[in-house]
C-alpha positions in Angstrom: 0.0 0.0 0.0 1.3 3.4 -0.8 2.0 5.9 1.9 -1.0 8.0 2.9 -1.0 11.4 1.3 -0.3 14.1 3.8 -0.8 17.7 2.9 0.2 20.6 5.0 -1.1 24.0 4.5 -0.1 27.1 6.4 -3.4 28.4 7.4 -3.1 30.7 10.3 -0.5 28.0 11.4 -3.3 25.4 11.2 -2.4 21.9 10.0 -4.6 20.1 7.4 -4.4 16.3 7.7 -5.1 13.8 4.9 -8.5 13.0 6.3 -9.5 16.6 5.9 -9.6 17.2 9.7 -8.0 20.4 11.1 -5.4 19.8 13.8 -5.2 22.1 16.8 -3.8 25.5 16.0 -0.1 25.9 17.0 0.9 29.3 18.1 3.9 30.7 16.3 7.3 30.8 18.2 8.5 34.3 18.6 12.2 34.8 19.2 12.9 38.1 20.9 16.0 39.8 19.6 18.1 41.9 21.9 21.0 44.1 21.0 23.8 43.0 23.4 26.6 45.6 23.6 30.0 44.0 24.1 32.4 46.2 26.1 36.2 45.9 25.9 37.4 46.4 29.5 41.0 46.3 30.7 42.6 47.2 34.0 44.3 50.6 33.9 45.5 51.1 37.5 45.0 49.9 41.1 45.8 51.8 44.3 46.1 50.4 47.8 45.4 51.9 51.1 44.2 51.1 54.6 44.7 52.0 58.3 47.8 49.8 58.5 49.2 50.5 55.0 52.9 51.4 54.9 54.5 53.0 51.9 57.5 51.2 50.5 60.5 53.1 49.0 62.5 51.8 46.1 66.2 51.1 46.8 67.0 54.7 45.9 64.7 55.9 48.7 62.0 57.3 46.3 58.4 56.6 47.4 56.4 53.9 45.7 53.3 56.0 45.8 49.8 55.2 44.4 48.8 54.1 41.8 50.7 50.9 42.7 49.7 48.9 39.6 49.5 50.7 36.3 49.4 49.7 32.7 51.5 52.3 30.9 51.7 50.5 27.6 50.5 52.3 24.5 47.9 51.2 23.5 46.9 49.7 26.9 47.1 45.9 27.0 46.0 45.4 30.7 49.1 43.3 31.7 51.3 45.5 33.8 54.3 43.4 33.1 55.9 45.5 30.3 59.0 47.6 31.0 57.8 50.9 32.4 54.5 49.5 33.8 54.0 49.8 37.5 53.9 46.9 39.8 54.9 48.7 43.0 55.2 46.7 46.2 53.1 47.6 49.1 53.1 46.7 52.8 50.5 46.1 55.5 50.7 45.1 59.1 49.6 41.5 59.8 45.9 41.2 60.9 44.8 44.3 59.1 42.5 44.7 56.1 43.7 46.0 52.7 41.7 48.6 50.9 41.8 49.1 47.1 40.5 51.3 44.4 40.9 50.9 40.6 40.4 52.3 37.2 39.5 50.4 34.0 39.6 51.3 30.3 36.2 50.7 28.7 35.2 50.9 25.0 32.6 51.8 23.8 31.4 54.2 26.5 28.5 52.8 28.4 25.0 54.4 28.2 24.2 57.0 30.8 22.7 55.3 33.8 24.0 51.9 33.0 24.3 49.6 36.1 27.9 48.5 35.9 29.5 46.8 38.8 33.1 45.7 39.6 34.6 43.3 42.0 37.9 41.4 42.5 38.6 37.9 43.6 41.8 37.6 45.6 43.9 35.1 47.6 41.8 34.3 50.6 39.9 37.6 50.4 38.0 39.5 47.9 37.1 43.1 47.1 33.3 43.3 47.1 30.9 44.2 44.3 30.6 48.0 44.0 28.8 50.2 41.5 31.2 51.7 39.0 31.2 55.3 37.8 32.3 56.4 34.3 34.6 59.3 33.8 37.0 60.4 31.1 36.8 57.1 29.3 37.3 55.0 32.4 35.3 53.0 34.9 36.1 53.9 38.5 36.0 51.3 41.3 35.7 53.2 44.6 38.0 52.6 47.6 36.8 49.4 49.2 37.9 47.3 52.1 38.8 43.6 51.6 36.3 41.1 52.9 38.8 39.4 55.2 41.8 40.5 57.3 45.3 39.3 56.6 46.5 36.5 58.8 48.7 37.1 61.8 52.5 36.8 61.5 54.9 37.7 58.7 53.6 37.1 55.2 54.6 37.6 51.6 52.1 37.6 48.7 54.4 37.3 45.7 52.3 38.5 44.0 48.9 39.3 45.3 46.9 38.3 42.3 43.5 40.0 41.9 41.1 38.7 39.3 38.9 41.7 38.3 35.4 41.1 37.1 32.8 43.4 35.6 29.0 43.0 35.4 27.0 45.1 32.9 23.6 43.9 34.1 23.6 45.0 37.8 25.5 42.0 39.1 23.5 39.2 37.5 26.3 37.9 35.4 30.0 38.5 35.6 33.0 38.2 33.3 36.7 38.4 34.2 38.3 41.4 32.5 41.9 41.2 33.7 44.4 40.3 36.4 46.7 42.5 38.4 49.5 41.5 40.7 51.6 43.4 43.3 54.1 42.2 45.9 52.6 42.6 49.3 54.9 42.6 52.3 53.0 41.7 55.5 54.9 42.8 58.6 54.9 41.1 62.0 54.0 44.4 63.6 53.8 48.1 62.7 57.2 49.0 61.3 59.5 51.0 63.7 61.4 54.1 62.6 63.5 53.0 59.6 63.5 53.6 55.9 61.3 50.9 54.3 63.6 50.2 51.4 62.2 47.6 48.9 65.1 45.2 49.6 64.8 45.6 53.4 61.1 44.6 53.1 61.9 41.8 50.7 64.7 40.3 52.9 62.3 40.2 55.8 59.2 38.9 54.1 60.7 36.3 51.8 62.4 34.5 54.6 60.2 34.9 57.6 56.8 34.4 55.8 54.7 32.2 58.1 56.5 33.2 61.3 54.0 34.0 64.1 56.5 35.0 66.9 59.3 37.6 66.8 62.0 35.1 67.7 60.9 32.7 64.9 60.9 35.6 62.5 64.4 36.7 63.5 65.7 33.2 63.2 64.2 32.9 59.7 65.6 36.2 58.6 69.0 35.4 60.0 69.0 32.2 58.0 69.5 34.3 54.8 72.6 35.8 56.3 74.1 32.5 57.2 76.4 30.9 54.6 77.5 33.5 53.5 78.3 32.8 49.9 76.5 34.0 47.8 75.7 37.1 49.7 72.2 38.2 50.6 70.4 39.1 47.4 68.6 42.4 46.7 65.0 42.1 45.5 64.5 40.1 42.3 63.1 43.0 40.4 61.9 46.5 41.1 58.5 48.1 40.9 59.0 49.0 37.2 59.8 45.5 36.2 63.6 46.1 36.0 65.6 43.0 37.0 68.0 43.1 40.0 68.7 40.2 42.2 72.3 41.3 42.9 74.1 39.3 45.6 75.5 41.9 47.9 79.1 41.7 49.1 81.1 42.5 52.2 84.0 44.7 51.2 85.9 43.0 48.4 88.5 40.2 48.1 91.9 41.2 49.3 93.2 40.8 45.7 90.5 43.1 44.1 92.0 46.3 42.7 88.9 48.2 43.8 89.3 47.4 47.4 90.8 50.8 48.2 87.6 52.6 47.2 85.3 50.6 49.5 86.0 52.4 52.7 85.1 55.8 51.3 82.1 54.8 49.1 80.3 51.9 50.7 79.8 52.7 54.4 76.0 53.3 54.3 73.2 50.9 53.8 71.9 53.2 51.0 75.2 52.7 49.1 74.9 48.9 49.2 71.3 49.0 48.0 71.8 51.5 45.2 71.3 49.6 41.9 72.9 52.4 39.9 76.4 52.1 41.3 79.3 51.1 39.1 79.5 47.3 38.6 82.8 47.0 40.5 81.2 48.1 43.7 77.6 47.4 43.0 76.1 45.8 46.1 79.2 46.3 48.2 79.0 47.4 51.8 81.2 47.6 54.8 80.4 46.1 58.2 78.3 49.2 59.1 76.2 48.8 56.0 75.7 45.1 56.8 74.8 45.7 60.4 72.4 48.4 59.3 70.7 45.9 56.9 70.0 43.3 59.5 68.9 45.9 62.1 66.7 47.6 59.6 65.0 44.4 58.4 64.0 43.6 62.0 62.7 47.1 62.6 60.8 47.1 59.4 59.0 44.0 60.6 58.1 45.9 63.8 60.5 43.8 65.9 62.1 45.8 68.6 65.1 45.2 70.8 67.9 45.1 68.2 70.8 47.4 68.4 73.9 48.1 66.4 77.1 47.8 68.4 80.5 49.2 67.4 83.4 46.9 68.4 86.9 48.3 69.0 90.0 47.3 71.0 89.1 48.2 74.6 91.3 51.2 75.6 90.9 50.3 79.3 92.6 47.0 78.6 95.2 48.1 76.1 95.5 51.9 75.8 97.7 51.7 72.8 95.7 49.2 70.8 94.8 50.4 67.3 93.2 47.5 65.5 91.9 43.9 65.4 93.2 41.0 63.4 90.2 39.1 61.9 90.6 35.4 61.5 92.8 33.9 60.2 96.4 34.8 61.0 99.6 32.8 61.5 102.0 33.5 64.4 105.6 32.3 64.8 106.4 30.4 68.0 108.0 33.4 69.5 108.1 37.1 68.6 110.8 39.7 68.8 108.9 42.8 69.9 110.7 44.7 72.7 109.8 43.6 76.2 108.5 47.1 77.0 105.8 46.5 74.4 104.3 43.5 76.3 101.8 41.9 76.1 102.3 42.7 72.5 105.1 40.2 71.8 105.2 40.1 68.0 106.2 42.7 65.5 103.6 43.2 62.8 106.0 42.0 60.2 106.4 38.6 61.9 102.7 37.6 61.6 101.0 36.9 58.3 97.5 36.9 57.0 96.2 33.4 56.2 93.1 32.7 54.0 90.3 34.3 56.0 86.8 33.5 57.1 84.4 34.2 54.2 82.3 37.4 54.3 79.1 38.0 52.5 79.7 37.1 48.9 83.5 37.2 49.4 85.9 34.4 50.1 88.7 36.4 51.6 87.8 39.9 52.9 90.3 42.3 54.4 92.1 40.8 57.5 92.4 43.8 59.9 90.2 46.6 61.0 90.2 49.5 63.5 86.6 48.8 64.3 83.7 46.5 63.4 79.9 46.7 63.6 77.6 43.8 64.8 74.0 43.5 66.0 72.7 42.5 69.4 69.3 41.1 69.8 67.7 39.1 72.6 71.0 39.0 74.5 72.8 37.4 71.5 75.4 38.8 69.1 74.9 38.6 65.3 77.7 39.4 62.8 75.9 40.1 59.5 79.1 40.8 57.6 80.3 37.3 58.0 77.0 35.5 58.5 78.3 34.2 61.8 76.4 33.7 65.0 74.3 34.2 67.0 76.8 34.1 69.9 75.6 33.9 73.5 78.2 36.4 74.7 80.6 39.1 73.6 83.5 36.9 74.5 82.1 34.1 72.3 82.0 36.5 69.4 85.5 37.7 70.1 87.0 34.3 70.3 85.3 33.1 67.2 86.1 36.2 65.2 89.5 37.6 66.2 93.0 36.1 66.2 94.7 39.1 67.8 95.1 42.9 68.3 97.5 45.5 66.9 99.1 48.3 68.9 101.4 51.2 68.4 104.4 50.8 70.8 106.7 53.7 71.6 110.1 52.2 72.4 112.7 53.6 74.8 114.7 54.6 71.8 112.0 57.0 70.8 110.6 55.1 67.8 107.1 53.8 67.3 106.6 50.3 66.0 103.5 48.3 65.2 103.2 45.3 67.4 100.7 42.4 67.7 99.4 40.1 70.4 97.3 37.0 70.2 93.7 37.1 71.4 93.4 36.0 75.0 90.4 33.7 75.1 89.9 34.1 78.8 89.6 37.9 78.8 87.3 40.2 76.8 89.7 42.6 75.1 87.1 44.4 73.0 84.8 47.2 73.8 81.2 46.9 72.7 79.3 50.2 72.3 75.6 50.5 71.3 75.1 53.1 68.6 
């Protein structure tokens, strides 16, 4: 049998069957068409603030002021990672809340009165949905406090990644429009009076992150000074994406032709941190610079109780002493210094410098000094220049660090000669003076 004949006729959307009956009328399907406007949105800049916000300085002591993240590319690409873009580090005290504001490029311009909202999803906290305003071609996200406080203890968000989202329908649907990232140094307590150099903040946070007590933080920070080769490194890159990571050095090796310049050019912490210095002395610092670095790192973390001490030969023990012999030195069995110079029994020409204890980044730093700077914290002595310690007493530092002392002896014949004595391990022969 052949297939039944079926005829369809559009009759007010009625359906005529082969038997001539009319099927139920089917209502037409109407598809509503909407004109969806697609906006191109990119992050332009982000600024951070808060009651416990601390402005970081770059290693030339210039402020890393807001905006802390900024896309300076032309045309804007929303990345913040190109040379010249800003990714400034910021700092907050542990347990506080971060506040942020932001600007975004948007094209085309939204219609007047459009309900556009912005939010950011972060690492353990978010920045809440807020109504955006439109001005001068940009969407503005107002200053808003994070939903959660930072954890207690030292922390390092490297970087703090924020995923920014925009809603053009009043918060019903969201789309991610870009990502920003800044280093956030979270300090143990409110920083004490010191310059918050970028490297000072970096040395503290990168080592002590997770420490919840001051002593644990100090031990973790000190671990970076131990070694000490290579020396403690400056920050990996600066807030404008320029690479650094220089391993800082204590003086220079005794064979380095630039050694003579160090005493006059590298005494201050600022000298050692300066990334623009000539390559021969870039990152080089004396004992004062190194003691200042460790001391400043602790104070930047809000850890009190550290002090820089100058160490010299004790004039009340030896009034004519002029310097200290830093390990290692070799002495003959007996010396030929005149008896009137006792207890300095060796002539300086009779003792010799042996390969020394390594300093920061240097295998054999200078062997003798008129003074030295170390740090005292918690009743213990730390020698940042050599990465040695902590020592439980001043005598322990002296015996571990010095082989002897130099003096100027005036002989009965009227001449002055340089004489040397070995370190007496049973007597503290050095003077320690808090600075």
